C-alpha positions as CSV (number, residue, x, y, z in Angstrom):
1,M,84.1,93.6,72.8
2,N,86.9,92.1,75.1
3,P,87.6,88.5,74.5
4,V,85.5,85.7,76.4
5,L,88.2,83.7,79.1
6,W,85.6,81.9,80.8
7,T,82.0,80.3,80.5
8,P,80.2,78.5,83.0
9,R,79.2,75.2,82.7
10,P,74.9,75.1,82.2
11,E,74.7,73.1,85.5
12,R,76.8,75.2,87.2
13,A,74.9,78.0,86.6
14,N,71.7,76.5,87.1
15,A,72.8,75.2,90.5
16,S,73.5,78.6,91.4
17,T,72.2,80.8,94.0
18,M,71.5,83.5,92.0
19,A,69.7,80.9,89.8
20,K,67.5,80.1,92.8
21,F,66.7,83.2,93.8
22,E,65.3,83.8,90.6
23,R,63.3,81.3,90.6
24,F,62.0,82.1,94.0
25,V,60.9,85.6,92.5
26,E,59.2,84.3,89.7
27,E,57.5,81.9,92.3
28,K,56.5,84.0,94.8
29,Q,55.9,87.3,92.8
30,G,55.0,86.2,89.5
31,V,57.6,88.0,88.0
32,T,60.0,86.5,84.8
33,F,62.9,87.7,83.5
34,A,64.6,87.0,80.0
35,N,68.0,88.0,81.0
36,Y,69.9,89.4,83.9
37,N,69.6,93.1,82.6
38,E,65.8,92.9,83.1
39,M,66.1,91.3,86.3
40,W,68.6,93.9,87.4
41,E,66.1,96.7,85.8
42,W,63.3,95.3,88.1
43,S,65.3,95.4,90.9
44,V,66.6,99.0,91.1
45,T,62.7,100.4,90.4
46,D,60.8,98.1,92.5
47,L,62.9,98.6,95.0
48,G,60.3,97.4,98.0
49,A,59.4,94.0,96.1
50,F,63.1,93.0,95.6
51,W,64.5,93.7,98.7
52,A,61.4,92.1,100.4
53,A,62.5,88.9,98.0
54,I,66.2,89.1,99.6
55,W,64.6,89.3,103.1
56,D,62.0,86.3,102.5
57,F,64.7,84.1,100.7
58,F,67.4,84.5,103.1
59,N,64.5,83.8,106.3
60,V,66.5,87.0,107.7
61,R,66.5,86.2,111.4
62,A,64.1,89.4,113.4
63,S,61.9,89.1,116.8
64,E,59.7,91.7,115.4
65,P,58.7,92.3,111.7
66,Y,59.0,95.5,109.5
67,E,56.2,97.4,109.2
68,K,57.2,98.3,105.2
69,I,60.6,97.5,103.6
70,L,61.4,101.3,102.6
71,A,59.3,103.9,104.2
72,T,61.3,107.1,103.0
73,R,62.7,106.9,99.2
74,T,65.3,109.7,99.2
75,M,68.7,110.4,99.6
76,P,70.0,111.1,102.0
77,G,67.6,110.3,104.7
78,A,65.8,107.0,103.1
79,Q,64.1,105.0,106.3
80,W,64.4,101.1,106.2
81,C,62.2,98.5,107.9
82,P,60.7,100.5,110.6
83,G,59.2,98.4,113.2
84,A,61.8,95.5,112.4
85,M,63.8,94.3,115.7
86,L,66.9,92.2,115.3
87,N,70.4,91.7,115.3
88,Y,73.5,90.9,112.9
89,A,75.1,88.4,115.7
90,D,71.9,86.4,116.2
91,N,71.7,86.0,112.1
92,I,75.7,85.0,111.9
93,L,75.3,82.7,115.1
94,S,72.3,81.3,113.8
95,H,74.4,78.9,111.7
96,A,75.3,76.9,114.6
97,E,72.2,75.4,115.2
98,G,72.2,71.6,114.3
99,R,76.0,72.3,113.0
100,E,77.6,72.9,116.3
101,D,80.7,70.5,115.0
102,H,81.2,72.1,111.8
103,P,84.2,74.3,111.4
104,A,83.4,78.0,111.0
105,I,86.6,79.7,111.0
106,V,90.1,78.7,110.4
107,S,92.8,81.5,111.2
108,F,96.4,81.0,110.2
109,S,98.7,83.6,111.5
110,E,102.1,84.5,111.4
111,T,102.6,85.2,114.9
112,L,100.0,82.6,116.3
113,G,99.7,79.5,114.2
114,R,96.9,77.6,113.1
115,K,93.2,77.7,114.6
116,E,90.1,76.0,114.2
117,L,87.0,77.1,116.0
118,S,83.5,75.2,115.1
119,W,80.1,76.8,115.0
120,G,79.5,75.8,118.5
121,E,82.7,76.8,119.8
122,L,82.8,80.2,118.2
123,R,78.7,80.9,119.6
124,A,80.2,79.5,123.3
125,Q,83.3,81.9,123.4
126,V,81.1,85.0,121.3
127,A,78.3,84.4,124.8
128,S,81.4,84.4,126.9
129,V,83.2,87.8,125.9
130,A,79.0,89.6,125.6
131,H,78.7,88.4,129.1
132,H,82.4,90.0,130.7
133,L,81.8,93.0,128.1
134,K,78.2,93.6,129.8
135,G,79.7,93.3,133.2
136,M,82.2,96.0,132.3
137,G,79.0,98.0,131.9
138,V,78.8,97.7,128.0
139,T,75.1,98.6,126.7
140,Q,73.7,99.6,123.7
141,G,74.8,102.2,121.7
142,D,78.3,102.2,123.6
143,R,81.3,101.9,121.5
144,V,84.2,99.2,121.6
145,V,87.1,99.6,119.8
146,A,90.4,97.3,118.9
147,V,93.7,96.8,117.5
148,L,93.8,93.6,116.6
149,P,95.0,91.9,113.6
150,N,92.7,89.4,110.7
151,T,92.2,86.5,113.2
152,E,89.7,84.8,115.1
153,A,89.8,87.0,118.3
154,A,88.9,90.1,116.2
155,L,85.7,88.0,114.7
156,I,84.9,87.0,118.4
157,A,85.5,90.4,120.3
158,F,83.3,92.1,117.1
159,L,80.3,89.4,117.4
160,A,80.3,89.8,121.5
161,T,80.1,93.7,121.3
162,V,77.3,93.9,118.5
163,S,75.3,90.9,120.0
164,L,75.1,94.1,123.1
165,G,74.1,96.4,121.0
166,A,77.2,98.3,120.8
167,A,79.2,99.5,117.9
168,W,82.3,98.0,116.6
169,S,85.2,99.7,115.3
170,L,89.0,98.4,114.3
171,C,92.0,99.5,113.2
172,A,95.0,97.3,111.8
173,P,98.1,96.9,114.1
174,D,100.2,98.4,111.4
175,M,98.6,101.5,111.5
176,G,100.2,104.9,113.3
177,H,99.2,106.2,117.0
178,V,98.1,109.2,115.1
179,A,96.2,107.4,112.7
180,I,94.6,105.4,115.4
181,L,93.8,108.2,117.7
182,D,92.4,110.3,114.7
183,R,89.7,107.6,114.8
184,F,88.8,106.3,118.2
185,K,89.1,109.6,119.9
186,Q,85.8,111.0,117.5
187,I,83.7,108.1,119.1
188,A,84.8,107.9,122.8
189,P,85.0,104.1,123.4
190,K,84.2,102.5,126.3
191,V,86.5,99.5,125.9
192,F,89.8,99.0,124.2
193,I,91.2,96.0,123.1
194,A,94.7,95.2,121.7
195,Q,97.1,92.8,120.9
196,D,100.7,94.0,121.9
197,G,102.4,93.0,119.1
198,Y,102.7,90.7,116.1
199,T,105.3,88.7,113.4
200,H,105.6,90.2,109.7
201,M,107.6,88.2,107.4
202,G,109.6,87.0,110.3
203,K,110.2,90.0,112.6
204,T,108.8,90.4,115.6
205,I,106.7,94.0,115.9
206,D,106.6,95.2,119.7
207,R,103.6,97.7,119.9
208,R,103.7,98.2,123.4
209,E,105.1,101.7,123.4
210,V,102.4,102.7,120.5
211,L,99.4,100.8,122.4
212,A,100.1,103.3,125.7
213,E,100.5,106.5,124.0
214,I,97.2,105.4,122.4
215,T,95.6,104.6,125.9
216,S,96.7,107.4,127.2
217,H,94.9,109.7,124.9
218,L,91.4,108.2,125.2
219,P,90.0,109.2,128.6
220,S,86.5,107.6,128.0
221,V,88.1,104.5,128.3
222,A,86.9,102.5,131.2
223,Q,88.9,99.0,130.7
224,F,91.8,97.7,128.7
225,I,91.8,94.1,127.2
226,T,95.0,92.9,126.1
227,L,96.0,89.9,123.7
228,P,99.2,89.6,125.0
229,V,102.1,88.0,122.7
230,V,105.6,89.9,123.1
231,G,105.3,90.9,126.9
232,D,103.3,90.8,130.1
233,I,99.7,92.0,130.6
234,P,100.1,95.7,131.8
235,E,98.6,96.5,135.3
236,G,95.0,97.2,135.1
237,H,94.5,95.7,131.7
238,V,92.1,92.2,131.5
239,S,93.5,89.4,130.1
240,W,91.7,88.4,126.5
241,D,92.2,84.8,127.2
242,S,90.4,85.1,130.4
243,L,87.3,86.0,128.6
244,L,86.5,83.2,127.0
245,H,85.5,80.4,128.8
246,D,82.4,81.1,130.6
247,D,79.7,78.9,130.1
248,V,76.9,81.1,129.7
249,P,74.0,80.9,126.9
250,F,74.3,83.2,123.7
251,S,71.2,86.1,124.3
252,P,71.5,88.8,121.5
253,T,69.9,92.3,122.3
254,Q,67.6,93.1,119.3
255,V,68.0,96.0,118.3
256,P,66.1,98.3,115.4
257,F,67.0,97.8,111.7
258,D,69.0,100.7,111.7
259,Q,70.8,100.5,115.3
260,P,74.4,101.3,114.6
261,L,76.7,98.1,114.0
262,W,80.4,99.4,113.4
263,I,81.8,102.6,112.8
264,V,84.5,102.3,109.6
265,Y,86.4,105.6,108.4
266,S,87.1,106.9,104.6
267,S,89.1,109.6,104.6
268,G,88.8,113.5,102.9
269,T,91.5,116.0,102.0
270,T,90.7,117.6,105.2
271,G,89.7,117.1,108.6
272,N,89.7,113.9,110.5
273,P,89.1,110.6,108.9
274,K,85.0,110.4,108.3
275,P,83.4,107.7,111.0
276,I,81.1,105.6,108.6
277,V,78.1,104.0,110.6
278,H,76.3,101.2,109.2
279,G,73.1,99.5,110.4
280,H,72.3,96.1,111.6
281,G,69.6,95.9,109.2
282,G,71.3,97.4,106.6
283,V,74.3,94.9,106.5
284,I,72.3,92.0,107.0
285,L,70.4,92.5,103.8
286,E,73.5,94.2,101.5
287,A,75.5,91.2,102.6
288,A,73.1,88.4,101.8
289,K,72.4,89.9,98.2
290,Q,76.2,90.1,97.8
291,S,76.5,86.2,98.5
292,L,73.9,86.0,95.2
293,H,76.8,87.9,93.1
294,H,79.7,85.2,94.8
295,D,77.4,82.5,95.0
296,I,78.5,81.4,98.5
297,T,76.8,78.6,100.2
298,R,77.5,76.6,103.7
299,D,79.4,74.3,101.5
300,D,82.4,76.7,100.8
301,R,85.8,77.0,102.2
302,F,86.2,81.3,101.8
303,C,89.1,83.5,101.9
304,W,90.0,86.9,101.2
305,L,93.2,88.3,102.4
306,T,92.6,91.2,103.7
307,S,93.9,93.8,106.7
308,S,92.1,94.0,109.8
309,G,92.1,98.0,108.5
310,W,90.0,97.3,105.2
311,I,86.5,97.0,104.7
312,M,87.0,93.8,103.3
313,W,87.6,92.5,106.6
314,N,84.1,93.4,107.3
315,A,82.9,91.7,104.2
316,Q,84.6,88.8,104.3
317,W,81.4,87.6,107.2
318,M,79.7,87.9,103.9
319,A,80.5,84.3,103.9
320,L,80.2,83.2,107.0
321,G,76.6,84.7,107.0
322,Q,75.4,81.8,104.6
323,G,77.1,79.2,106.7
324,A,80.2,78.8,105.1
325,T,83.4,78.0,106.7
326,V,85.7,81.3,106.7
327,C,89.5,80.8,106.4
328,L,91.7,83.7,107.9
329,F,94.8,84.5,106.4
330,D,97.0,86.9,108.9
331,G,100.5,87.2,107.5
332,A,102.5,88.2,104.3
333,P,101.7,86.8,100.9
334,N,105.1,87.5,99.6
335,H,106.7,85.3,102.6
336,P,108.7,83.3,102.2
337,D,107.9,83.8,98.1
338,M,104.3,84.8,96.1
339,L,103.3,81.1,96.0
340,T,102.5,81.6,100.2
341,L,99.0,82.2,99.9
342,W,98.4,79.7,96.9
343,R,100.0,77.4,99.1
344,F,97.2,78.5,101.9
345,A,94.4,77.9,99.4
346,A,95.8,74.5,98.5
347,D,96.2,73.3,102.2
348,E,92.6,74.7,103.8
349,K,91.1,73.0,100.6
350,L,89.5,76.8,100.0
351,T,86.4,76.9,97.2
352,Y,86.6,80.9,97.2
353,L,89.7,83.1,97.1
354,G,89.8,86.8,97.2
355,A,92.5,89.2,97.1
356,G,93.5,92.9,96.4
357,A,94.0,93.1,92.5
358,A,98.0,94.6,93.3
359,F,98.1,91.0,95.0
360,F,97.4,89.3,91.6
361,A,99.5,91.7,89.8
362,G,102.5,91.3,92.2
363,C,102.2,87.3,91.3
364,L,101.9,88.2,88.0
365,K,105.2,89.9,87.7
366,A,106.5,87.3,89.7
367,G,106.4,84.9,87.2
368,I,104.9,82.3,89.3
369,T,102.7,79.3,87.9
370,P,100.4,78.0,90.7
371,R,98.8,75.3,89.0
372,E,102.1,73.8,88.3
373,D,103.0,73.8,92.4
374,V,99.9,73.4,94.4
375,D,96.7,71.8,93.9
376,L,94.2,74.0,93.4
377,S,91.7,71.5,92.4
378,N,88.7,72.5,94.9
379,L,89.0,76.3,94.2
380,R,86.5,77.5,91.9
381,S,86.1,80.8,92.2
382,L,88.2,84.1,92.8
383,G,87.6,87.2,93.7
384,S,89.6,90.6,93.4
385,T,89.1,94.1,94.5
386,G,91.0,97.4,95.8
387,S,91.7,98.6,92.6
388,P,91.1,98.3,88.9
389,L,92.3,94.4,87.7
390,S,94.3,94.4,84.4
391,S,93.4,92.7,81.0
392,D,96.8,90.7,81.8
393,A,96.0,89.7,85.0
394,Y,93.0,88.1,84.0
395,E,95.2,86.3,81.4
396,W,97.7,85.0,83.9
397,I,95.1,83.9,86.4
398,Y,93.6,81.5,83.4
399,R,96.7,80.6,81.8
400,D,98.8,80.1,85.2
401,V,96.2,79.7,88.1
402,K,93.2,77.3,86.5
403,A,91.3,77.4,83.6
404,D,87.8,76.0,84.9
405,L,87.7,79.0,87.3
406,W,85.2,81.8,87.6
407,L,86.8,85.0,87.9
408,A,84.6,87.8,89.6
409,P,86.2,90.9,90.1
410,I,84.3,93.8,92.4
411,S,84.3,97.0,92.9
412,G,82.3,99.4,95.9
413,G,83.8,100.6,98.9
414,T,83.8,101.5,102.8
415,D,81.2,103.9,102.4
416,L,78.4,101.6,101.5
417,A,79.9,98.3,103.3
418,G,79.5,96.2,99.8
419,A,79.9,96.1,95.8
420,F,78.5,98.5,92.8
421,V,79.7,96.2,90.3
422,L,80.8,92.9,90.5
423,G,79.9,89.1,89.1
424,H,77.6,86.9,87.9
425,P,77.9,82.9,87.9
426,G,75.6,82.4,85.0
427,M,77.8,84.5,83.1
428,P,81.0,84.1,80.5
429,V,84.1,86.3,82.0
430,R,85.4,89.1,79.6
431,A,89.5,89.9,80.1
432,G,88.9,93.4,82.3
433,E,85.4,93.5,82.6
434,M,83.3,92.8,85.3
435,Q,80.3,91.1,84.6
436,C,77.3,93.0,86.3
437,R,75.8,95.8,88.2
438,A,75.1,94.3,91.5
439,L,70.6,93.5,92.3
440,G,69.4,96.5,93.7
441,N,72.3,99.0,93.3
442,A,71.3,101.4,90.2
443,V,74.5,102.1,89.4
444,R,75.3,104.6,86.1
445,A,77.6,106.5,84.6
446,Y,77.3,110.3,84.7
447,D,79.0,113.2,82.5
448,P,79.5,116.4,84.8
449,E,76.5,117.6,83.9
450,G,74.5,114.9,84.9
451,R,73.9,112.9,81.8
452,E,74.0,109.2,81.7
453,L,76.4,107.5,79.8
454,I,76.8,104.1,78.0
455,G,79.7,102.8,76.6
456,E,82.3,106.0,78.0
457,V,83.8,106.5,80.9
458,G,82.3,108.9,83.6
459,E,81.6,109.1,87.4
460,L,80.0,106.2,89.1
461,V,76.5,107.3,90.9
462,C,74.0,105.5,92.4
463,T,70.7,107.0,92.0
464,E,68.4,104.9,94.3
465,P,69.1,104.4,97.8
466,L,70.4,101.4,99.2
467,P,69.7,100.0,102.8
468,S,73.5,99.6,103.4
469,M,74.4,103.4,102.6
470,P,75.7,105.6,105.7
471,L,73.1,106.3,108.4
472,F,75.5,109.2,109.3
473,F,78.6,110.0,109.9
474,W,79.6,110.1,114.1
475,G,79.3,113.7,115.2
476,D,78.4,115.0,112.1
477,D,74.9,116.2,114.0
478,D,73.4,118.3,111.1
479,G,74.5,115.6,108.2
480,S,76.6,118.5,106.4
481,R,79.9,116.5,106.3
482,L,77.6,113.3,105.0
483,F,75.9,115.9,102.1
484,E,79.6,117.0,100.9
485,S,81.1,113.3,100.8
486,Y,78.3,111.9,98.6
487,Y,75.3,114.5,97.1
488,D,76.7,117.9,96.6
489,T,77.6,117.2,93.3
490,Y,74.4,115.6,91.9
491,P,71.4,116.4,94.5
492,G,69.8,113.7,95.3
493,I,72.4,111.1,93.3
494,W,75.0,109.4,95.6
495,R,78.5,110.3,93.5
496,H,81.0,107.6,94.9
497,G,84.4,109.2,93.4
498,D,85.4,106.3,90.7
499,W,85.4,106.6,87.2
500,I,83.7,104.2,85.4
501,S,82.4,103.0,82.0
502,I,79.1,100.6,81.7
503,D,78.4,99.1,78.2
504,E,75.1,98.3,77.0
505,S,75.2,94.6,78.4
506,G,75.7,95.9,81.8
507,A,79.0,94.8,82.1
508,S,81.8,97.5,83.4
509,V,85.4,99.0,83.7
510,I,86.6,100.7,86.8
511,Y,89.7,103.1,85.7
512,G,90.3,104.4,89.7
513,R,89.6,107.0,91.5
514,S,88.0,110.3,90.4
515,D,88.6,112.4,93.4
516,A,91.9,113.2,95.7
517,T,91.4,109.5,97.6
518,I,94.8,107.8,98.0
519,N,94.5,104.0,96.8
520,R,97.3,101.5,98.1
521,K,96.8,98.1,97.1
522,G,93.4,98.5,98.0
523,L,94.0,100.5,101.1
524,R,92.3,103.6,101.0
525,L,93.1,106.6,103.0
526,G,92.7,110.7,103.0
527,S,95.4,112.7,101.7
528,A,95.0,114.9,105.1
529,E,96.3,112.0,107.2
530,I,99.6,112.2,105.4
531,Y,99.5,115.6,105.5
532,Q,99.1,115.6,109.2
533,A,102.2,113.3,109.5
534,V,104.1,115.3,106.7
535,E,103.5,119.0,107.7
536,G,103.9,118.6,111.6
537,L,107.7,118.3,110.9
538,D,109.1,121.7,111.5
539,D,111.1,121.1,107.9
540,I,108.5,121.3,105.9
541,L,106.5,124.1,105.1
542,D,103.5,123.0,102.7
543,S,102.9,119.6,100.9
544,L,100.6,117.9,98.6
545,V,100.2,114.0,97.6
546,V,98.4,112.6,94.8
547,D,97.9,108.7,93.8
548,L,98.1,108.0,89.8
549,E,96.5,105.0,90.3
550,F,94.2,104.2,86.5
551,L,93.6,100.8,84.7
552,G,96.7,99.1,83.4
553,R,99.3,101.3,85.1
554,D,101.2,100.4,88.2
555,S,100.1,102.6,91.3
556,F,102.3,105.7,91.9
557,M,102.4,107.8,94.7
558,P,104.6,111.4,94.1
559,L,104.7,113.5,97.7
560,F,105.4,117.3,96.6
561,I,106.9,119.3,99.7
562,V,107.8,122.5,100.5
563,P,111.0,122.4,102.8
564,S,111.3,125.4,105.3
565,K,113.5,128.3,104.8
566,G,117.0,127.1,105.1
567,V,116.1,123.3,105.0
568,P,118.1,121.4,102.7
569,F,116.2,118.8,100.4
570,D,118.7,115.7,100.5
571,D,118.1,112.0,101.4
572,A,118.5,113.2,105.4
573,L,115.0,114.8,104.5
574,K,113.2,112.6,102.3
575,D,114.2,110.0,105.2
576,K,112.8,112.4,108.1
577,V,109.4,112.8,105.8
578,N,109.6,108.7,105.5
579,D,109.8,107.9,108.9
580,A,107.1,110.4,109.9
581,I,104.8,108.7,107.3
582,R,105.4,105.3,108.6
583,K,105.2,106.2,112.5
584,G,101.8,108.7,112.4
585,V,100.2,106.5,109.2
586,S,101.6,103.2,108.1
587,A,104.5,102.2,106.0
588,R,101.9,101.4,103.4
589,F,101.8,104.4,102.6
590,I,105.6,105.7,102.0
591,P,105.5,107.6,98.9
592,N,107.2,106.5,95.7
593,E,109.1,109.9,95.0
594,I,109.7,113.0,97.2
595,I,109.8,116.0,95.0
596,E,110.4,119.5,96.2
597,V,108.4,122.5,94.7
598,K,108.8,126.0,95.9
599,E,104.8,126.1,96.7
600,I,101.4,124.0,96.4
601,P,99.0,125.4,94.2
602,R,95.6,126.5,96.1
603,T,92.4,127.7,95.2
604,L,91.2,131.4,96.0
605,S,89.9,129.9,99.4
606,G,93.1,128.4,100.3
607,K,92.6,124.4,99.3
608,K,95.3,122.6,97.5
609,L,94.5,121.6,94.1
610,E,94.9,118.0,94.3
611,V,92.4,116.5,92.1
612,P,93.9,118.9,89.2
613,V,97.0,117.8,89.7
614,K,96.3,114.4,89.7
615,K,94.2,114.6,86.7
616,L,97.1,116.5,84.8
617,L,99.9,113.8,85.6
618,L,97.2,111.3,84.2
619,E,97.8,113.2,81.0
620,G,95.1,115.5,81.3
621,D,94.9,118.9,79.1
622,P,96.7,121.6,81.5
623,E,94.7,124.3,80.0
624,R,91.3,122.0,81.1
625,V,91.9,120.7,84.1
626,V,92.3,123.7,85.8
627,N,90.7,127.2,85.6
628,R,93.8,129.3,86.6
629,D,91.8,132.5,87.2
630,S,90.6,130.6,90.5
631,M,93.9,129.5,91.7
632,A,95.6,132.4,94.7
633,N,98.8,131.4,92.7
634,P,98.6,130.2,89.1
635,D,102.4,130.4,88.6
636,S,103.0,127.6,90.9
637,F,101.2,125.2,88.4
638,D,103.9,125.6,85.6
639,F,106.0,123.2,87.4
640,F,103.4,120.3,87.5
641,I,103.0,121.1,84.0
642,A,106.3,120.2,83.5
643,Y,106.7,117.3,85.7
644,A,104.3,115.9,83.9
645,N,105.6,116.4,80.5
646,A,109.2,114.9,81.8
647,R,107.1,112.1,83.5
648,A,105.5,111.5,79.8
649,T,109.0,111.1,78.0
650,T,110.0,108.5,80.5
């Protein structure tokens, strides 16, 4: 068993929201638990009682109650809370009542500086923008999309959109125009909102040409709204600032529990990014439950370092939903140095700070010691996600950040807008482990035959439905794409695509992706988008990319290419490939190495052998990672065996 790095004081554990919830369940339902594992077992067995307790404990605001908490207990196709009428924005902004002058949002932007909004100001600006969107013809079921950074404008636009019953979708400003169009074209938006540029590491990035290219390919858009920072408002566009100041009441539309709330994207190895639709009610319940595991209250000042293109942008509103002040950081955390975010935490008196595991690994490698350089006396909790956090990073945090600190890494995903495994404010923290499985999440490790594993690495699965699981994929009318994404390996059981081990205590370790998804510092992308950029070049005949993320190792992403006939493999070609990825996808997905191969290994049906190559390069047995009889070109695998052997000796 790994060493204990921190143990909560009894008074902190007993005062936590988790402890209060446990006492609430005992009082209201007469159920008692000897330990957390008993409570978890109850939560994944009696789903109706558990989720009803979450609804009641958090006083979910609804104009009409649900008829039954779980009407259909199947996967896929679970039906949650039929009859309920509510609105996500209504539940968030209910915290303005009686607290109009209390800070709701602090936004620090390298582009725009620092801004603070009270709960009253936030509600008023959301109401004003909603009023204007309604005047533009936005109604329930429409889509509003945006290319905005992680600032208050994105939050205001999001809450205004969903308050009308329309669905929201967001892309980060640093994404390439092809990647953005591959997302937004699928959902036919009515309104498009964008900031025309931004500042990154002291450099101004002008996005006007890219945005013009995007807007020219979105014929469904009836109105364009621009937040200008580098230029003037384009002709025919509306200024963002002009939408903020109308004095109108906040009147959210009441919608069914499963009304689409937002559309987020998770990519596969073929085809366009998957447009995942989550519902108002499911996200309200999942976020409320997550707050137990983060121990968030209205007294907290919360920040999660996130891009607006990461699901953590959506997840951070979990804290806002508990009345906490959310502090947004829109800038490079390593500019001018790796202490930048820690200085922000000190200046804003953060009580909770979260970031991708890659950030903490970068701090460790930079040799910084935040506890000596900044005042972190207010910081009580630290979160991490996106990729596995190594034991070395755990130890660095307790040695060089703060000794009396609750470190609670989590792992979940875009797909369910939540976490499977995460923290518990009443449990000890052990190096390299996540403390527990989430309440309500029937998380297990399976072997290839569907047998549960204890203390061994297996596929992360979820054996019971969750209210925040996807309602559907946009445009996936027969549900086949959703089924293939999660349910085709173990019928009726969600397979997530991560390697996990779970011990007898319920503590877990995530080892990385078990599928071909690319994970760069917590930002996930399907290989199809890289192929589209690379193979769109006349110089490239074929390509294959894998991400070799695995616990305890630096992320390494090699790209294998087959140049077209007569094209030399040289630095000029590599630069052209990198530039295509930078413009078409994002600079975040530039490969660590580009390697020339004669051919890409494929199955008899023509699919690229990404997962077998990944397993091989993670030191898998060449005889076991692939069945050569199922390959169209079995000899092509020999190069990758040689490459793997060469890597193993360096």
